[in-house]
N, C-alpha and C positions, 0 to 999 in steps of 0.2 A: 421110275425115279432112279438114276445113277448110280451104282452101289458105291458104299463110301468109300477112300483110300485112304493110305496111310502116306505123307506126308514128312518127311523132316528135314527142317530146315535149320541148316549148319553155315553161318555166313560168320567172315572176319567182322571185325570193327570196320566203318568208313572213316578211315582216319582222319582225325580233326573234325569229323561232323557228328556220328552218331556212334555208341558203343555197340557189340557186336550183340549185348542184349537186347540195345534199343531198336535197332535192326530189324533184329529175329522176330520180336513184336511186331512191327508194324508192317512186316512182308505178311506175317501170319493173321494180322486185322485184315489187309485188302486180299487175302486169300478165303480163307472164311465169310466176309462179303459175298463170293461170289460162291463157294462152293461151302457152305456151313456146316454138312454133317460129316466134312475128311476128320480126319484125327487127325492131330497137331503134332508133331512130335519138336520141339525146340531145341537144340543142340550147340549154344553160339559156342564157335571154336576162335585160337588163334595160331600164329606161328612161333610165337616168340618177340614176338611184337607185342603194341597195344592192346591192350584185352587177355593178357595172358593170365594177369592173376586172378582175373574176375572169369573165366572159362575154369580154369582150375576149382577155382573154392566152390562155382556153382556144382562142379562133378564131383566133391571130395567134401564126403559128408563129417562133421566136426571138426572141418579146419575153421581158421579167423584172421581177419585180418589183423595186423598190429602195425600199430604209429613207430616210426621211427623218428619221430620229430622232426625239425625243419633241417633240411640237407641241404647242399650245394646244387643249383640249378645246370643245366647244361652251358649259359651264360653268367655262371657267377652267380645269381642271383638267387635265394632262400626259396625251397621247394618243398614242400611236406611230403616225408619217406616216408614209404609204406612196404610192410612182406607180408606172406604168405604164411602163417605158422601151422606146418600138416599134424593132423590127430598122431603119427608116429613118432613124432618130435622134428622131424624137419622142418626146411624150409625154403621158399620160393622167394624168389628177389626179380623184379620188371626193369628191365633198364629203361622203357621208355617212358617207366610211368614218373623218375625222377631227372631223369636227361637226355630224355626222347626229343626229336626234332622239333614238335608240335609244340614243345614249350618256350622255344626258342623267341623273342620278338621281332629277330633281324635274325638274317642268317651270318654266323660265325664261324668261318669252317679252317681257322687257323688256330682259334681261340676257346671254339670249344670245346671243351672237358669232360671226362665220367667221374669225375670226383664223387657226386653224391652216389654215385653206385657203390663204390668202398666205405661210403659210411655207412648209409642202408646195412649193407652185408656186416658191417663192425658190431652193428646193432644187434642183427640176426642171432652173429658168434655170441655175442656178450648173453644175449635171452636162452644159451646153451644149444642151439641148433645141433641137431646131430649128424643130418646133411644138408647142403645146401645145392638146389638148383635153379641155373641163373639163365633168367629168359633176356636173349641180345638182340633184339630188333630194334629199327625205329631207333637207332640212337642221332643224333644229333652232330656228334664228332669224329674225327680221323685219328686219334691219339694212340690206338694201340693199345690200348684200358690202361695206359701211364696214370691217370688222374688217379684211377680206382688204388691201383699198386701201391700211388702215395699213400693215398688217405688208411692203407692198410700194413700201411708200415716200411714203405721201400723209398731208397731216397735217389732222386734221380738230380744231377749234380753238372757244370759246363764244367770247363778245363780248367776254370778259375777253383774249383769247387763249392761255387754260387747254385745253390738250388735251382731247378730250371721252373719259372712259370708251366700254368696247367696250357693246356691244348698241343695239340699236332704240329701248331706251326713252330713250337721252340726245341723241337726232337732233333732237329738235327744239328743242334749244338750237344749233346748230349756227349758226355765224356766218361763217367762215371754212374753206373747203375750199382747201387748196395741192396742188396734183397735180403741182407741178416736180420732186420730188427720186423720180415715180415710175416704176418697172424698168420698163428697153423690152422690149416682147413680142413671139416672133415669130408669126407668123398664129395667129390663136386660131381654135377653135370650141367656141362652148357647146351642150352636150345638154342638152336641156329635157325635162319629163314636163307640162309646164301650156303653154297659150296666153295665160296673162291677163296683163294689161296690169301697168304698178306698181301705179297708185291706183284707186281709187274701188270700189266693190259687189261687180265682180269681179277685184278685186286682191288683192296681196297679204297685207296684213294683213285685212281683210273675209273674204277666203275662209277663206283658209291659215290667220291669228291664231286663232282656235277652238282647230284643230286641235294647236296647238302651246302652248295651256294659257292663252290668254287671254281677259282676261272682257269687257265688253263696254266698261268704261271704257277697259284696254288696249289694244283692237282702236282704239280712235280716236287715243290717246296716238300707239301705233304707224303709224298710218294719218298723220298731223299731221308726224310725224318723216320718213317716208318724202317727201311731199309737200318739207319741207324741204330736205330734200338733195336732191330730185331739183330745186329751182329755183338753187341752186347749183353742184347738176354738169352741166347740159345735160341731153343727150340729148333721149332718145323715150321719153318716161316711159308714151306709149300703145301702141308698140310691141309688137307680141304677142311673148309668151313673156317679157317685162319683169319679171314677176312672180315668176318661177320662182326658186325657194329663198329666199324671203323680199326678194324684188328685188335679189338678189347678180347676176341676170343683166343689170338694168337698168345696178347698179354700173359693171361691168365693160365693157355698151356704152358707160358714159358716159367713161370714160378709155382705152379702146381700140379699132380695129377689131376686129368682131366677125361671126362668119356663125353663126348660130343655128338649129341644127338637132334636130329631134324627136327626143330619144333611143332610142326604142325601133325607129325606121325606120332611125339608124345601127349599131345593136348587130345590128338584123337580118340586113340589110347584110354587116355584117365576117362574121357566123358562116355565111353563105349560107344564109339560112331561106329567103328566099322558092322557090330550085331546089330546097331538100330536101321542100317541101312541095310541089310540082309532083308529085313522083314519089311522095309518098304517099299511101296510102289513110282514113286517120283522121290526125289533129294535137289533142292535150292542148295544153292549157293550164293556166294557174294561179295564183294569190297569194295573200295572207293573206287580202284585204278585195276582194269585186267588185262593186263599186257604182255608181252613174250616174258616177261619172268616167272609170270605168273601160273606157270603151270611146272616151275621147279621149286619145289620147297613152300609153295607157299599153300595157305587153306585149300584155295580154289580148285589148283590143281589135285593135288590130293583129295579133297570131295568129290571133284568127276570123278577121277580115277575108278574110286571104289563105288561108287554108285555103276559106272559098266561092268566095271567087275561081277556085281553082286544083281544085276540084269536091271538097277534100277530106272526109269526115265531121270537123266539128268539135266536142271535148269539153271540159267545164270543169269543172278540181277548184280547189274556193276555200276557203280556211278561216271565211268565212262568204260565201254569196250573198244579197245585198239589192240586185238588181236582174236583171231580167229578159235573162239571154246569147239568150235565142233557139235554146239548145240544148240536149242534154243535158248537167248536170251535176249534181255531187258536192257537199256541202256537211259539212268535217267538225264544225263546229258539231251538223249533224243528224244524223251521225253517231254523236260522240260523246256525245249531248245536252245537253251543255252546250259555255259557251267553254272554264269553265275547264278541263273535262275534254278536249277537242280540244288545248288548250296545254300541257296537263302529259305529254302524250304522243303531239306530233304525229308525229312517227315509225308509231307502228301504225298510225292513223287514214289520214294518205297511203299507205300500203301496202292499206288494207280500200277506200280511195278507187279506187288502181288496179286492185284486183280485180272491184271492181264495175263500174269501166266495162268491164272486159272483159268479164264476165258480160254486161252487157246492152249491147253493144255490136253493130248490124247494120250492115252492108253497105246502103248504099241499095240502090235497086230501081233497072232502068234497063229502060224500054220501047223 
């Protein structure tokens, strides 16, 4: 009999389809159906986007989810807000949970807002949070965090003194930014999944605006609005990571002292991923879409790199594989035959991908 192996499964969420916990369990089920004697170590991951609260809650004993009640969703509809209360008194807030792109009924690149993020943060502060960690991936908006700042006491007005409506499309009319009423903030850490600056060809509007539904004219309107916001807010718009979450990282960094940390690295450390991979024979990672951005600041890139560093065999399972991961991979799209088929029964195809990984797995030959 083949000696049992230690297999670490460290996947991100398959956004809009399955959580990281769900995807992990399905892959493990498929693998164990072929190799039942292997030891599976389940370590769901996140990069600051969807699933970050769950990944941190999974790895920090004594943490507890708290309700912030109904807050403003990205399109103005009410959604349930949540935050994670850590045993040391700190709080973790995940932007994607209340302001994420998957909450939108239809794209609204000019009107989508981060107001709900500020409302959840206000709830955590009122509960006495001694530190605050804000996970910034998965945003629906490109408002520079203006909505969140407004919910936390800032006033953004036009030249007539009228408060601006929510959304990045209004920022071009910004004339007065009054931060005198902003909430006091405990030590603040931002978890980001990108290194983009706020403005320019690599910035929040031009790179990520189209992914949120913006056409060419809307992208330039959002870019001009962010530039106007930066001119009045001060701060460092060229700093790496300031374009995260439609510029929310910049808005927060202009208002308070912040530490900006790669989200995938932060979650990996909390979950003990580096140590687990050091003891593993193989590591399976995955996400909904593996592309050229996946290797930079995302979960899959981080996990594949750690596996190679520690001599574990890296394996990738993704909804679609659109770039070369440099290792064995399985695409749900290819297994199912189409994107619609893969998404309509993702659990079936994740199990099948886990089975295929186990069947085709080969330990490296050591000479």
